[in-house]
DRENMAR-702603 format. One record per residue (C-alpha): residue in one letter; x, y, z; residue number from 1. Coordinates in nm, 3 decimals. Layout:
   residuo        xx        yy        zz   num
         a         X         Y         Z   NUM
...
//
This chain:
   residuo        xx        yy        zz   num
         f     6.888   -11.531     6.099     1
         l     6.937   -11.642     5.740     2
         r     6.680   -11.553     5.476     3
         w     6.722   -11.651     5.113     4
         r     6.614   -11.385     4.869     5
         q     6.517   -11.387     4.504     6
         v     6.806   -11.224     4.323     7
         c     6.785   -11.130     3.960     8
         s     7.033   -11.314     3.737     9
         s     7.332   -11.111     3.616    10
         s     7.688   -11.155     3.492    11
         a     7.791   -11.178     3.858    12
         d     7.592   -11.500     3.919    13
         e     7.896   -11.720     3.972    14
         l     8.060   -11.489     4.224    15
         l     7.729   -11.422     4.400    16
         a     7.663   -11.797     4.430    17
         s     8.007   -11.856     4.576    18
         i     7.986   -11.574     4.831    19
         s     7.627   -11.669     4.927    20
         c     7.722   -12.026     5.016    21
         e     8.027   -11.907     5.206    22
         e     7.830   -11.649     5.403    23
         v     7.617   -11.920     5.562    24
         g     7.914   -12.146     5.634    25
         f     7.892   -12.376     5.333    26
         i     8.234   -12.387     5.173    27
         s     8.148   -12.450     4.812    28
         v     7.882   -12.425     4.545    29
         v     7.774   -12.754     4.389    30
         n     7.603   -12.573     4.104    31
         h     7.409   -12.261     4.020    32
         s     7.152   -12.202     3.750    33
         v     6.899   -11.952     3.628    34
         t     6.526   -12.002     3.677    35
         s     6.251   -11.810     3.503    36
         v     6.000   -11.657     3.737    37
         p     5.655   -11.590     3.595    38
         e     5.522   -11.236     3.643    39
         a     5.853   -11.114     3.777    40
         g     5.796   -10.749     3.703    41
         g     5.463   -10.743     3.885    42
         d     5.484   -10.605     4.237    43
         g     5.856   -10.528     4.220    44
         g     5.901   -10.568     4.594    45
         e     6.009   -10.931     4.599    46
         f     6.320   -10.915     4.384    47
         f     6.671   -10.789     4.435    48
         c     6.945   -10.690     4.197    49
         v     7.314   -10.685     4.279    50
         r     7.565   -10.400     4.262    51
         q     7.843   -10.607     4.118    52
         q     8.126   -10.374     4.212    53
         e     8.029   -10.408     4.580    54
         l     8.037   -10.787     4.588    55
         s     8.336   -10.923     4.774    56
         y     8.427   -11.228     4.980    57
         g     8.397   -11.171     5.352    58
         k     8.125   -10.908     5.311    59
         k     7.758   -10.988     5.359    60
         i     7.574   -10.993     5.028    61
         k     7.277   -10.798     5.161    62
         d     7.504   -10.492     5.155    63
         s     7.529   -10.515     4.777    64
         l     7.163   -10.596     4.700    65
         f     6.886   -10.350     4.623    66
         p     6.514   -10.406     4.547    67
         c     6.438   -10.407     4.174    68
         d     6.182   -10.524     3.921    69
         c     6.401   -10.794     3.764    70
         e     6.285   -10.721     3.410    71
         s     6.444   -11.038     3.269    72
         g     6.224   -11.248     3.499    73
         e     6.524   -11.474     3.562    74
         v     6.654   -11.540     3.910    75
         l     6.963   -11.717     4.041    76
         t     6.918   -12.055     4.207    77
         l     7.206   -12.227     4.378    78
         l     7.293   -12.546     4.557    79
         c     7.563   -12.531     4.823    80
         q     7.772   -12.832     4.924    81
         d     7.589   -12.987     5.219    82
         c     7.789   -12.999     5.542    83
         g     7.785   -13.060     5.915    84
         r     7.545   -13.352     5.909    85
         r     7.591   -13.708     6.013    86
         s     7.428   -13.928     5.758    87
         f     7.272   -14.155     6.016    88
         a     7.148   -14.119     6.373    89
         a     7.468   -14.195     6.561    90
         d     7.368   -14.328     6.900    91
         r     7.672   -14.206     7.083    92
         i     7.821   -14.298     7.416    93
         v     7.859   -13.958     7.577    94
         g     8.082   -13.932     7.881    95
         g     8.201   -14.283     7.805    96
         v     8.391   -14.088     7.538    97
         v     8.436   -14.352     7.270    98
         a     8.285   -14.242     6.939    99
         r     8.095   -14.462     6.697   100
         q     8.204   -14.513     6.339   101
         g     8.055   -14.226     6.139   102
         s     7.975   -14.010     6.444   103
         w     8.227   -13.743     6.345   104
         p     8.271   -13.797     5.970   105
         w     8.475   -13.475     5.923   106
         q     8.750   -13.584     6.164   107
         v     9.083   -13.683     6.008   108
         s     9.424   -13.787     6.135   109
         l     9.729   -13.611     5.992   110
         e    10.025   -13.848     5.978   111
         y    10.389   -13.763     5.910   112
         d    10.608   -14.054     5.799   113
         g    10.317   -14.280     5.898   114
         v    10.290   -14.150     6.256   115
         h     9.982   -13.963     6.381   116
         q    10.082   -13.603     6.459   117
         c     9.769   -13.390     6.454   118
         g     9.397   -13.391     6.400   119
         g     9.222   -13.207     6.118   120
         t     8.875   -13.136     5.988   121
         i     8.730   -13.183     5.637   122
         v     8.573   -12.860     5.510   123
         s     8.537   -12.948     5.140   124
         n     8.621   -13.231     4.903   125
         r     8.973   -13.090     4.866   126
         w     9.055   -12.905     5.189   127
         i     9.131   -12.984     5.554   128
         v     9.158   -12.726     5.836   129
         s     9.419   -12.780     6.109   130
         a     9.662   -12.583     6.330   131
         a     9.975   -12.396     6.218   132
         h    10.178   -12.541     6.506   133
         c    10.155   -12.888     6.347   134
         f    10.391   -12.767     6.074   135
         r    10.701   -12.658     6.257   136
         e    11.032   -12.677     6.077   137
         r    11.098   -13.048     6.087   138
         y    10.747   -13.129     5.958   139
         r    10.755   -12.923     5.639   140
         f    10.811   -13.186     5.372   141
         v    10.463   -13.186     5.222   142
         n    10.502   -13.525     5.051   143
         r    10.563   -13.697     5.386   144
         w    10.221   -13.598     5.520   145
         r     9.919   -13.826     5.475   146
         v     9.555   -13.776     5.571   147
         l     9.373   -14.072     5.721   148
         l     8.995   -14.040     5.692   149
         g     8.666   -14.219     5.733   150
         s     8.766   -14.415     6.041   151
         i     8.739   -14.386     6.418   152
         y     9.042   -14.614     6.455   153
         s     9.389   -14.461     6.466   154
         k     9.530   -14.770     6.295   155
         p     9.248   -14.904     6.078   156
         v     9.288   -15.232     5.894   157
         n     9.201   -15.104     5.547   158
         a     9.294   -14.739     5.587   159
         n     9.158   -14.470     5.357   160
         v     9.472   -14.259     5.313   161
         v     9.509   -13.955     5.088   162
         e     9.823   -13.762     4.995   163
         v     9.869   -13.392     5.060   164
         n     9.934   -13.147     4.777   165
         t     9.949   -12.813     4.956   166
         i     9.991   -12.679     5.309   167
         v     9.921   -12.313     5.389   168
         y     9.980   -12.180     5.739   169
         h     9.928   -11.833     5.884   170
         s    10.246   -11.630     5.843   171
         s    10.171   -11.435     6.162   172
         y    10.176   -11.743     6.385   173
         l    10.450   -11.587     6.596   174
         p    10.628   -11.891     6.751   175
         f    10.745   -11.971     6.395   176
         v    10.880   -11.617     6.359   177
         d    11.063   -11.620     6.693   178
         a    11.070   -11.928     6.914   179
         s    11.089   -11.716     7.230   180
         i    10.751   -11.550     7.165   181
         d    10.480   -11.679     7.396   182
         d    10.180   -11.573     7.188   183
         n     9.996   -11.859     7.017   184
         s     9.754   -11.637     6.821   185
         r     9.663   -11.721     6.460   186
         d     9.731   -12.091     6.502   187
         i     9.565   -12.197     6.179   188
         a     9.655   -12.391     5.864   189
         v     9.476   -12.550     5.568   190
         l     9.582   -12.852     5.362   191
         a     9.479   -12.942     5.008   192
         l     9.457   -13.308     4.907   193
         t     9.606   -13.443     4.586   194
         q     9.268   -13.576     4.476   195
         p     8.909   -13.481     4.561   196
         l     8.726   -13.684     4.824   197
         t     8.414   -13.884     4.758   198
         f     8.174   -13.821     5.043   199
         n     7.992   -14.111     5.207   200
         e     7.845   -14.182     5.548   201
         y     8.192   -14.192     5.705   202
         i     8.347   -13.899     5.516   203
         q     8.162   -13.565     5.527   204
         p     8.260   -13.197     5.542   205
         i     8.179   -12.979     5.842   206
         c     8.020   -12.634     5.804   207
         l     8.213   -12.323     5.899   208
         p     8.057   -12.048     6.110   209
         a     7.826   -11.813     5.922   210
         y     7.951   -11.457     5.872   211
         g     7.894   -11.264     6.193   212
         q     7.812   -11.571     6.403   213
         r     7.935   -11.519     6.759   214
         l     8.040   -11.771     7.020   215
         i     7.803   -11.803     7.314   216
         n     7.956   -11.831     7.660   217
         g     7.850   -12.155     7.826   218
         q     7.755   -12.312     7.493   219
         m     7.853   -12.679     7.483   220
         g     8.082   -12.806     7.213   221
         t     8.248   -13.138     7.137   222
         v     8.621   -13.197     7.093   223
         t     8.732   -13.517     6.924   224
         g     9.065   -13.682     6.861   225
         w     9.305   -13.967     6.933   226
         g     9.525   -13.750     7.157   227
         n     9.666   -13.834     7.495   228
         v     9.415   -14.009     7.713   229
         d     9.585   -13.854     8.013   230
         y     9.870   -13.609     8.037   231
         y    10.150   -13.862     7.998   232
         g     9.912   -14.106     7.840   233
         i     9.941   -14.297     7.526   234
         q     9.738   -14.230     7.222   235
         a     9.395   -14.379     7.197   236
         d     9.330   -14.648     6.935   237
         i     8.974   -14.530     6.896   238
         l     8.843   -14.176     6.854   239
         q     8.769   -14.003     7.185   240
         e     8.509   -13.733     7.234   241
         v     8.458   -13.488     7.518   242
         n     8.188   -13.226     7.572   243
         v     8.298   -12.896     7.721   244
         p     8.140   -12.550     7.763   245
         i     8.284   -12.232     7.609   246
         i     8.435   -12.005     7.876   247
         s     8.419   -11.627     7.844   248
         d     8.741   -11.442     7.761   249
         a     8.698   -11.236     8.078   250
         v     8.703   -11.548     8.297   251
         c     8.978   -11.716     8.097   252
         n     9.204   -11.410     8.115   253
         a     9.176   -11.387     8.495   254
         p     9.507   -11.411     8.686   255
         d     9.437   -11.762     8.818   256
         y     9.339   -11.885     8.470   257
         y     9.556   -11.771     8.176   258
         d     9.634   -11.418     8.293   259
         n     9.567   -11.222     7.972   260
         q     9.720   -11.473     7.731   261
         i     9.386   -11.528     7.556   262
         t     9.371   -11.299     7.253   263
         t     9.077   -11.222     7.025   264
         s     9.186   -11.500     6.790   265
         m     9.135   -11.769     7.057   266
         f     8.876   -11.896     7.302   267
         c     8.878   -12.132     7.600   268
         a     8.650   -12.425     7.673   269
         g     8.640   -12.659     7.969   270
         y     8.533   -12.681     8.334   271
         e     8.670   -12.475     8.620   272
         k     8.753   -12.791     8.811   273
         g     8.926   -12.948     8.510   274
         g     8.883   -13.321     8.455   275
         t     8.785   -13.319     8.089   276
         d     8.993   -13.141     7.833   277
         s     9.107   -13.120     7.475   278
         c     9.444   -13.278     7.542   279
         q     9.218   -13.579     7.509   280
         g     9.156   -13.444     7.162   281
         d     9.437   -13.359     6.925   282
         s     9.635   -13.058     6.823   283
         g     9.469   -12.923     6.510   284
         g     9.152   -13.123     6.569   285
         p     8.795   -12.992     6.576   286
         f     8.586   -12.819     6.840   287
         v     8.234   -12.841     6.697   288
         a     7.885   -12.739     6.802   289
         e     7.541   -12.788     6.656   290
         d     7.294   -12.513     6.564   291
         c     6.988   -12.452     6.347   292
         l     7.095   -12.131     6.172   293
         s     7.028   -12.280     5.831   294
         k     6.700   -12.457     5.907   295
         t     6.843   -12.808     5.952   296
         r     7.056   -12.899     6.254   297
         r     7.418   -12.887     6.145   298
         y     7.755   -12.900     6.312   299
         r     7.995   -12.611     6.259   300
         l     8.367   -12.590     6.318   301
         l     8.398   -12.326     6.589   302
         g     8.752   -12.401     6.705   303
         v     9.076   -12.583     6.636   304
         v     9.263   -12.742     6.928   305
         s     9.557   -12.506     6.982   306
         w     9.724   -12.508     7.325   307
         g     9.678   -12.530     7.701   308
         i     9.874   -12.579     8.021   309
         g     9.895   -12.935     8.149   310
         c     9.593   -13.150     8.090   311
         a     9.250   -13.126     8.247   312
         m     9.392   -12.918     8.532   313
         a     9.169   -12.682     8.729   314
         k     9.145   -12.333     8.579   315
         k     9.367   -12.436     8.286   316
         p     9.111   -12.520     8.016   317
         g     9.190   -12.606     7.654   318
         v     9.252   -12.310     7.425   319
         y     9.121   -12.309     7.069   320
         t     9.174   -12.104     6.755   321
         r     8.856   -11.898     6.703   322
         i     8.755   -12.001     6.351   323
         s     8.506   -11.716     6.306   324
         r     8.802   -11.475     6.306   325
         f     8.967   -11.659     6.016   326
         l     8.685   -11.707     5.765   327
         p     8.839   -11.461     5.515   328
         w     9.184   -11.615     5.570   329
         i     9.055   -11.969     5.511   330
         s     8.856   -11.886     5.199   331
         t     9.137   -11.675     5.049   332
         a     9.395   -11.947     5.116   333
         m     9.171   -12.205     4.948   334
         r     9.118   -11.984     4.642   335
         n     9.475   -11.858     4.607   336
         y     9.657   -12.187     4.662   337
         n     9.408   -12.416     4.491   338
         n     9.669   -12.532     4.240   339
         s     9.994   -12.450     4.420   340
         p    10.170   -12.763     4.545   341
         g    10.410   -12.732     4.837   342
         l    10.426   -12.537     5.161   343
         h    10.313   -12.174     5.174   344
         k    10.257   -11.912     5.438   345
         m     9.993   -11.646     5.400   346
         a     9.933   -11.327     5.598   347
         r     9.597   -11.200     5.707   348
         t     9.367   -11.088     5.429   349
//
């Protein structure tokens, strides 16, 4: 699926490095450099040059590469920020739902005035992905939000808490435009922290989907959070996890399910009979699944907990924001609002 190629160094190296990491779901470049390749001009077939004017975020780089001799003999090498890996073998209790410390090191709690409101997911040392609906009108004072990370406890003793600098939500999340609208599409937001995170075995970023990666019906994913343990339940003190399969849009849009409310920016996951659901996770929290697209097994953020009817009811599965539809939105928001404190809304890119 993903093949790295030898690309001749050019003035576009920095942009090419950035887009290359992003294309495979790694948010950021740690560094890039130029390496001399002996006998570069030899057979000519192994090297590629880049048409710089065709390079753009959101577009696969192979479309702007062409085979060349690479006369300089210098190729680009790059190191992407690692992601989606637990740094130890977490022996998890599955079904028993309680997670182990470090099992889901990208999971965070978003607190407003010290009270847990939503889940979120670390995607880089500065940025968290969550849901737009967490930021309705009365929750828009950015300095009252805090991000709690590196713990499976909702009220840890020595909490690692970081302040929020920036919140960007999707300006076409329609319930914010008109409260009577019943379309929860584009339920996505990103938050920038006031200071960069230091990664350790309890704090790690997740990978995003690779460009063009599709969801697979029936594929199992994991939802985590401190949400309601049952519908009128109280919040869990310790991170809960639940494994649910992705449901096809065709099934989920059936009259006895969600009757055409599932748009292309969402997907459903759960069991027909109900019983396990994301209300046990959190609004804005992660739906993740593991794959081997980039050689090593890594977790990717496929969904964000968005909405649902009731909790764990039959034929009313959890509904998630489909992250693969928002890769350009996420990366543009992170670039454009990198140094813009406060609350912003951004349309589709």
